[in-house]
C-alpha positions in Angstrom: -2.3 2.1 26.4 -5.7 1.2 24.9 -6.1 -1.8 22.6 -7.0 0.3 19.6 -4.2 2.7 20.1 -1.5 3.0 17.5 1.0 4.9 19.5 4.6 4.0 19.2 7.1 3.9 22.0 8.3 7.3 20.9 4.8 8.7 21.0 4.3 7.4 24.6 7.5 8.8 25.9 6.9 12.2 24.3 5.0 14.8 26.3 1.3 14.8 25.3 0.3 18.4 24.7 -2.6 20.0 22.9 -1.6 20.6 19.3 -2.6 24.3 19.5 -1.4 24.9 23.0 0.2 28.3 23.5 -0.7 29.5 20.0 -3.4 31.7 18.7 -4.8 29.8 15.8 -8.2 30.7 14.2 -10.9 28.1 13.9 -10.6 28.1 10.2 -6.9 27.3 10.2 -7.5 24.6 12.8 -9.8 22.9 10.3 -7.3 23.3 7.5 -4.5 21.8 9.7 -6.6 18.8 10.6 -7.7 18.2 7.0 -4.1 18.3 5.8 -1.4 17.9 8.5 -2.5 18.2 12.1 1.0 19.3 13.1 1.5 21.7 10.3 1.5 24.7 12.7 4.4 23.2 14.5 6.6 23.0 11.4 9.0 25.7 10.4 8.5 27.6 7.1 11.4 25.7 5.7 9.9 22.3 6.6 6.5 23.3 5.1 8.3 24.4 1.9 10.0 21.0 1.8 6.7 19.2 2.1 5.2 21.3 -0.7 8.2 20.3 -2.9 7.7 16.6 -2.0 4.0 16.7 -2.7 4.7 18.3 -6.1 7.5 15.9 -6.9 7.2 12.4 -5.3 3.4 12.5 -5.0 2.9 13.7 -8.5 5.1 11.0 -10.0 3.5 8.4 -7.8 0.0 9.4 -8.7 0.6 9.7 -12.4 2.4 6.3 -12.5 -0.3 4.6 -10.5 -3.0 6.2 -12.6 -1.4 4.7 -15.8 -0.8 1.4 -14.1 -4.5 1.0 -13.3 -5.6 2.2 -16.7 -3.3 -0.4 -18.3 -4.4 -3.1 -15.8 -8.1 -2.3 -16.2 -7.9 -2.4 -20.0 -8.3 -6.2 -20.1 -11.7 -6.1 -18.6 -12.8 -3.2 -20.7 -11.4 -4.7 -23.9 -13.0 -8.1 -23.1 -16.5 -6.6 -22.9 -15.9 -4.3 -25.9 -15.2 -6.9 -28.6 -11.9 -8.6 -27.7 -13.8 -11.7 -26.6 -15.2 -12.2 -30.1 -12.1 -11.0 -32.1 -9.7 -13.4 -30.3 -12.3 -16.2 -29.9 -11.8 -16.3 -26.2 -13.5 -19.5 -24.8 -14.2 -20.9 -21.4 -11.9 -19.6 -18.7 -9.3 -18.2 -21.1 -10.1 -14.7 -19.9 -9.3 -15.8 -16.3 -6.1 -17.3 -17.5 -5.1 -13.9 -19.0 -5.6 -12.3 -15.6 -3.6 -15.2 -14.0 -0.6 -14.7 -16.2 -0.6 -11.0 -15.3 -0.7 -11.8 -11.6 2.0 -14.4 -11.9 4.4 -11.9 -13.5 3.4 -9.3 -10.9 3.9 -11.6 -8.0 7.3 -13.1 -8.8 9.0 -9.8 -9.1 7.7 -8.1 -6.0 10.6 -8.9 -3.6 13.3 -8.8 -6.3 12.1 -5.4 -7.4 12.3 -4.1 -3.9 15.7 -5.5 -3.4 16.9 -3.9 -6.6 15.4 -0.5 -5.5 17.4 -0.8 -2.3 20.6 -1.1 -4.3 20.1 1.4 -7.1 18.1 4.7 -7.4 14.3 4.1 -7.4 14.0 6.8 -10.1 16.2 4.7 -12.5 14.5 1.5 -11.7 10.9 2.8 -12.0 11.8 4.6 -15.3 13.0 1.3 -16.8 9.9 -0.6 -15.5 7.5 2.0 -16.8 9.1 1.8 -20.2 8.7 -1.9 -20.1 5.1 -2.0 -19.2 4.2 0.8 -21.6 5.9 -1.2 -24.4 3.9 -4.4 -23.7 0.7 -2.5 -23.2 1.1 -1.1 -26.7 1.9 -4.7 -27.9 -1.5 -6.0 -26.8 -3.1 -4.0 -29.6 -1.5 -6.5 -32.0 -2.6 -9.7 -30.2 -4.0 -12.4 -32.6 -5.0 -15.1 -30.2 -5.3 -15.8 -26.4 -1.8 -17.2 -26.2 -0.2 -14.0 -27.3 -2.3 -12.2 -24.7 -1.0 -14.6 -22.0 2.6 -13.5 -22.9 1.8 -9.8 -23.1 -0.1 -9.8 -19.9 2.7 -11.6 -18.1 5.2 -9.1 -19.2 3.0 -6.1 -18.2 2.6 -7.6 -14.7 6.4 -8.3 -14.6 7.3 -4.7 -15.2 4.4 -3.2 -13.2 5.5 -5.2 -10.1 8.1 -2.7 -9.0 5.8 0.3 -8.7 3.6 -0.4 -5.7 6.2 -1.7 -3.2 8.9 0.9 -4.2 6.4 3.8 -4.0 5.0 2.6 -0.6 8.5 2.4 0.8 9.6 5.7 -0.8 6.6 7.5 0.7 7.3 6.0 4.1 10.9 7.2 3.8 10.0 10.9 3.4 6.7 11.4 5.3 6.0 11.2 9.1 3.0 9.7 10.9 0.6 12.7 10.7 1.4 13.0 7.0 1.7 9.5 5.6 -1.7 7.9 5.4 -3.4 10.7 3.5 -0.5 10.8 0.9 -0.8 7.1 0.5 -4.6 7.5 0.1 -4.2 10.2 -2.5 -1.7 8.0 -4.4 -3.9 4.9 -4.1 -7.2 6.6 -5.1 -5.6 7.6 -8.4 -5.6 3.9 -9.2 -9.4 3.9 -9.0 -9.6 7.1 -11.0 -7.4 5.3 -13.6 -9.8 2.3 -13.6 -12.7 4.7 -14.0 -11.0 6.6 -16.8 -10.2 3.4 -18.5 -13.9 2.6 -18.7 -14.8 6.1 -19.9 -11.9 6.0 -22.3 -12.9 2.7 -23.8 -16.5 3.9 -24.2 -15.3 7.0 -26.0 -12.9 5.1 -28.2 -15.5 2.4 -29.0 -17.9 5.1 -30.1 -15.4 7.3 -32.1 -12.6 5.0 -33.3 -13.9 1.5 -33.7 -12.9 0.3 -37.1 -10.7 3.3 -38.0 -7.7 2.3 -40.0 -8.9 -1.3 -39.7 -8.4 -1.5 -35.9 -11.1 -2.5 -33.5 -11.9 0.0 -30.7 -10.4 -2.2 -28.0 -7.1 -2.3 -30.0 -7.1 1.5 -30.1 -7.4 1.5 -26.3 -4.1 -0.3 -25.9 -2.4 1.9 -28.5 -3.4 5.1 -26.8 -2.6 3.9 -23.3 0.8 2.6 -24.3 1.6 6.0 -25.7 0.3 7.8 -22.6 2.6 5.7 -20.3 5.9 6.9 -21.8 5.9 10.5 -20.7 5.2 9.4 -17.1 8.2 7.1 -17.3 10.4 10.1 -18.3 8.9 12.2 -15.5 10.0 9.5 -12.9 13.6 9.7 -14.2 13.9 13.5 -13.7 11.4 14.4 -11.0 11.1 11.5 -8.6 13.3 12.0 -5.5 15.2 9.0 -4.3 15.6 8.2 -0.6 16.5 11.1 1.7 20.1 10.0 2.2 20.7 9.4 -1.6 18.5 12.2 -3.0 20.1 14.2 -5.8 17.0 15.5 -7.5 17.4 19.1 -8.8 14.6 20.7 -6.7 15.7 19.5 -3.3 18.6 21.4 -1.7 21.3 19.9 0.6 19.8 21.7 3.6 16.4 20.2 2.8 17.9 16.8 2.4 19.5 17.0 5.8 16.2 18.2 7.2 14.4 15.2 5.7 17.0 12.9 7.3 16.5 14.5 10.6 12.7 14.2 10.3 13.1 10.5 9.8 15.4 10.2 12.8 12.9 12.1 14.9 10.3 9.4 14.3 12.7 6.5 14.8 13.0 5.6 11.1 16.4 4.4 10.2 18.4 4.8 7.0 18.9 2.0 4.5 21.9 -0.1 5.3 24.0 -2.1 2.9 24.2 -5.4 4.7 21.5 -8.1 4.0 23.1 -11.3 5.1 21.8 -14.6 6.4 21.6 -13.2 9.9 19.3 -10.4 8.6 17.0 -12.8 6.7 16.9 -15.2 9.7 15.8 -12.4 11.9 13.3 -11.2 9.4 11.7 -14.6 8.8 11.5 -15.4 12.6 9.6 -12.2 13.5 5.8 -12.2 13.9 5.6 -8.9 12.0 6.7 -10.4 8.6 4.3 -13.3 8.6 1.2 -11.8 10.3 1.2 -8.8 8.0 1.5 -11.1 5.0 -1.3 -13.4 6.2 -3.6 -10.4 7.0 -2.9 -8.8 3.7 -3.6 -12.0 1.8 -7.0 -12.3 3.4 -7.8 -8.6 3.0 -6.7 -8.4 -0.6 -8.7 -11.5 -1.6 -11.7 -10.2 0.2 -11.8 -7.4 -2.4 -12.1 -9.7 -5.4 -15.8 -9.4 -6.1 -15.6 -5.8 -7.2 -13.4 -6.8 -10.1 -16.3 -8.8 -11.7 -18.8 -6.0 -11.9 -18.3 -5.5 -15.6 -18.5 -9.2 -16.3 -21.7 -9.4 -14.2 -23.2 -6.6 -16.3 -22.3 -8.5 -19.5 -24.1 -11.6 -18.2 -27.1 -9.5 -17.4 -27.3 -8.1 -20.9 -26.2 -4.5 -20.4 -24.9 -2.6 -23.4 -21.1 -2.1 -24.2 -21.3 1.5 -23.0 -23.0 0.5 -19.7 -20.5 -2.3 -19.1 -17.7 0.3 -19.2 -19.4 3.4 -17.6 -21.2 1.8 -14.6 -18.1 0.1 -13.1 -16.3 3.3 -13.8 -18.8 5.1 -11.5 -18.2 2.4 -8.8 -14.4 3.1 -9.1 -15.1 6.8 -8.4 -16.9 5.7 -5.2 -13.8 3.7 -4.3 -11.6 6.7 -4.9 -13.8 8.9 -2.6 -13.8 6.3 0.2 -10.1 5.6 0.0 -9.6 9.3 0.4 -11.9 9.4 3.5 -10.3 6.3 5.2 -6.8 7.7 4.7 -7.6 11.2 5.9 -9.5 9.9 8.9 -6.6 7.7 9.8 -4.2 10.6 9.8 -6.5 13.0 11.6 -7.1 10.6 14.4 -3.5 9.2 14.2 -5.0 5.7 14.4 -4.6 2.9 11.9 -6.3 -0.1 13.6 -9.9 1.2 13.8 -9.7 2.7 10.3 -8.9 -0.9 9.0 -11.4 -2.8 11.1 -14.5 -0.5 10.9 -14.6 -0.3 7.1 -14.1 -4.0 6.8 -16.9 -4.8 9.2 -19.4 -2.2 8.0 -18.7 -2.2 4.3 -16.9 -5.3 3.2 -18.9 -7.7 5.4 -22.3 -6.2 4.4 -21.7 -5.8 0.7 -20.3 -9.3 0.2 -22.9 -10.8 2.4 -25.6 -9.5 0.0 -23.8 -10.9 -3.0 -23.2 -14.2 -1.2 -27.0 -14.5 -0.5 -27.6 -13.3 -4.2 -31.1 -12.0 -3.7 -33.6 -12.2 -6.6 -33.9 -8.4 -6.5 -31.4 -7.1 -9.1 -31.4 -3.6 -7.5 -30.1 -5.2 -4.3 -27.3 -6.9 -6.1 -26.5 -3.7 -8.0 -26.4 -1.8 -4.7 -24.1 -4.4 -3.2 -21.5 -3.8 -5.9 -21.5 -0.1 -5.1 -21.3 -0.9 -1.4 -18.2 -3.0 -1.8 -16.6 -0.3 -3.9 -16.0 1.4 -0.5 -14.2 -1.6 1.1 -10.6 -0.6 0.1 -8.5 0.3 3.1 -5.2 -0.5 1.4 -3.7 2.9 2.0 -4.2 2.6 5.8 -2.9 -1.0 5.7 0.3 0.0 3.9 0.8 2.9 6.2 0.3 0.7 9.2 2.9 -1.8 7.9 5.4 1.1 7.3 5.0 2.2 10.9 5.2 -1.2 12.5 8.4 -2.0 10.6 9.9 1.6 11.0 12.9 0.4 13.0 14.6 -1.4 10.1 14.5 0.0 6.6 15.4 -3.3 4.9 12.8 -5.1 6.9 10.2 -2.5 6.0 11.0 -2.7 2.3 10.9 -6.5 2.1 7.9 -6.9 4.3 5.8 -4.5 2.1 7.1 -6.3 -1.0 6.3 -9.7 0.5 2.8 -8.6 1.4 2.1 -7.7 -2.2 4.0 -10.7 -3.6 2.3 -13.3 -1.5 -1.1 -11.7 -2.0 -0.7 -11.8 -5.8 0.7 -15.4 -5.6 -2.6 -16.5 -4.0 -4.5 -14.2 -6.3 -3.0 -16.1 -9.3 -5.0 -19.2 -8.6 -7.9 -18.3 -6.2 -10.0 -16.6 -8.9 -9.6 -19.7 -11.1 -11.3 -21.7 -8.3 -14.0 -19.3 -7.0 -14.7 -16.9 -9.9 -14.7 -19.2 -13.0 -16.4 -17.5 -15.9 -18.6 -20.6 -16.4 -20.0 -20.0 -12.9 -21.2 -16.4 -13.6 -23.2 -14.4 -12.8 -24.0 -16.0 -9.4 -20.5 -17.2 -8.6 -21.7 -19.4 -5.8 -18.2 -20.0 -4.6 -16.8 -16.5 -5.2 -19.1 -14.2 -3.2 -19.3 -16.4 0.0 -15.5 -16.8 -0.2 -14.8 -13.0 -0.4 -17.1 -12.5 2.7 -15.2 -15.2 4.6 -11.8 -13.7 3.6 -13.0 -10.4 5.1 -13.9 -12.0 8.4 -10.4 -13.7 8.5 -8.8 -10.4 7.7 -10.4 -8.7 10.7 -9.3 -11.5 13.0 -5.7 -11.2 11.8 -5.7 -7.4 12.2 -6.9 -7.8 15.8 -4.0 -10.3 16.4 -1.5 -7.9 14.9 -2.7 -5.1 17.1 -2.4 -7.2 20.2 1.2 -8.3 19.3 2.2 -4.8 18.3 0.9 -3.3 21.6 2.7 -6.1 23.5 5.9 -5.4 21.7 5.7 -1.7 22.5 4.9 -2.4 26.1 8.0 -4.6 26.3 10.2 -2.0 24.8 8.9 0.6 27.2 9.5 -1.7 30.2 13.0 -2.7 29.0 14.8 0.5 29.9 13.3 0.6 33.3 14.2 -3.0 34.0 17.7 -2.4 32.9 17.9 0.7 35.0 16.7 -1.3 38.0 19.2 -4.0 37.4 22.0 -1.5 37.0 20.9 0.2 40.2 20.7 -3.1 42.1 24.1 -4.1 40.7 25.5 -0.8 41.7 24.1 -1.1 45.2 25.4 -4.7 45.6 28.9 -3.5 44.3 28.8 -0.7 47.0 27.9 -3.2 49.7 30.5 -5.7 48.5 33.1 -2.9 48.4 32.1 -1.8 51.9 32.3 -5.3 53.2 35.7 -5.9 51.6 37.0 -2.7 53.1 35.7 -3.6 56.5 37.4 -7.0 56.4 40.6 -5.4 55.1 40.5 -2.8 57.9 40.0 -5.5 60.5 43.0 -7.4 59.2 45.4 -4.4 59.4 46.5 -3.5 63.0 46.3 0.0 64.1 49.6 1.7 63.7 50.3 4.7 65.9 51.0 7.9 64.1 54.6 8.7 64.0 
């Protein structure tokens, strides 16, 4: 097994055949299969129908919810550069503190939210959380000072925290290896589309509604986005399927639910249990997978910090309000495109490792290196911001974590939540140190730090791949070893029995037949 291979033990045991062997498939269909699901031709019509239902249900809810989350999350930056700074008299690093309060609320509820979603239906929990963050998004329109914004941003982060770990776990509970990364990519890219739309939306609102009914344009942004969030919450309640073994959504039949359960069993993915005792947590906390995935994700997540300061950079450089909103929005569209490409490439090749390492080395390292050097040529800096827009391999990373932890549902859920939670815990204070507003636009600590984080992320990913391959090799060798021991034990038992019988025969005198 090669170092960069992501094959599981089940993949290695299964017979390796050509995906189109024994079938007449046109060249055009082969392309379509590889662009969507490379094993689609092997699926029955019923299984394909199930996947279409899931894509129309779970993926639609996930994408719309994520879209609104990122619109609501990006509103702070867009509002700040569109008049909020002056209206609330934001001074010094108060804008950074607003980001920090959001991150603190987001971080502290990651693991509790995942635990709750293991105990109750995800559709119920996400509905409640979306109503919560929509309410406090709306409330930001009435903020009168930075302190009110601290509270509102904390509560938005608090309620938004459930969405990403629950959706990642939910997608990993329904889709198989050839299907998962591209769905996670489609879901994840809607966040960048949401960020882009927030910029375009703020620009349109600023031009058409600024001052209407006595409200500034940035306040109208929060009003409109708060209203937009509510229908998505209702959709989650009625359309989002729960886990395969608890699904009761109206469009999934019992036969399809059983098929989904069997699909999970076929790839070694276990159902959610009910027991999470001290023994479970001890086992979880002493495994390399939990800690190495967290450490790698902390480094990777913080390596992507620089892109968040594009709009602030443009404000320092004297760009107009429209430009500060629209140019970063265009960079977010680049992020959406590249996320789509990384996820699809990962599924087509059925490899996660290289689709994490290569974008980090070629895109993250190069773009952040330019910003770390901070050349005098403004075009070079401008280009660097667009280069780092393509550094997001989050969808592949999450898919990889889902697959590495596939053998235990609770471990998978809590590991994904911990990855997010610990990242945001570090993200709560790292920007305060390296991206202080008073250091802009050069951020002599920030850009070199994000480049260094990228280097550390690659090192951690290589270590994870080594440990994962070693673990698979040990699992493959274990049955053979046990078989040899059993064979040897059986042979020794036969010999011992033969010896015992010989001794016994020697002790019994020959008795003539009567």
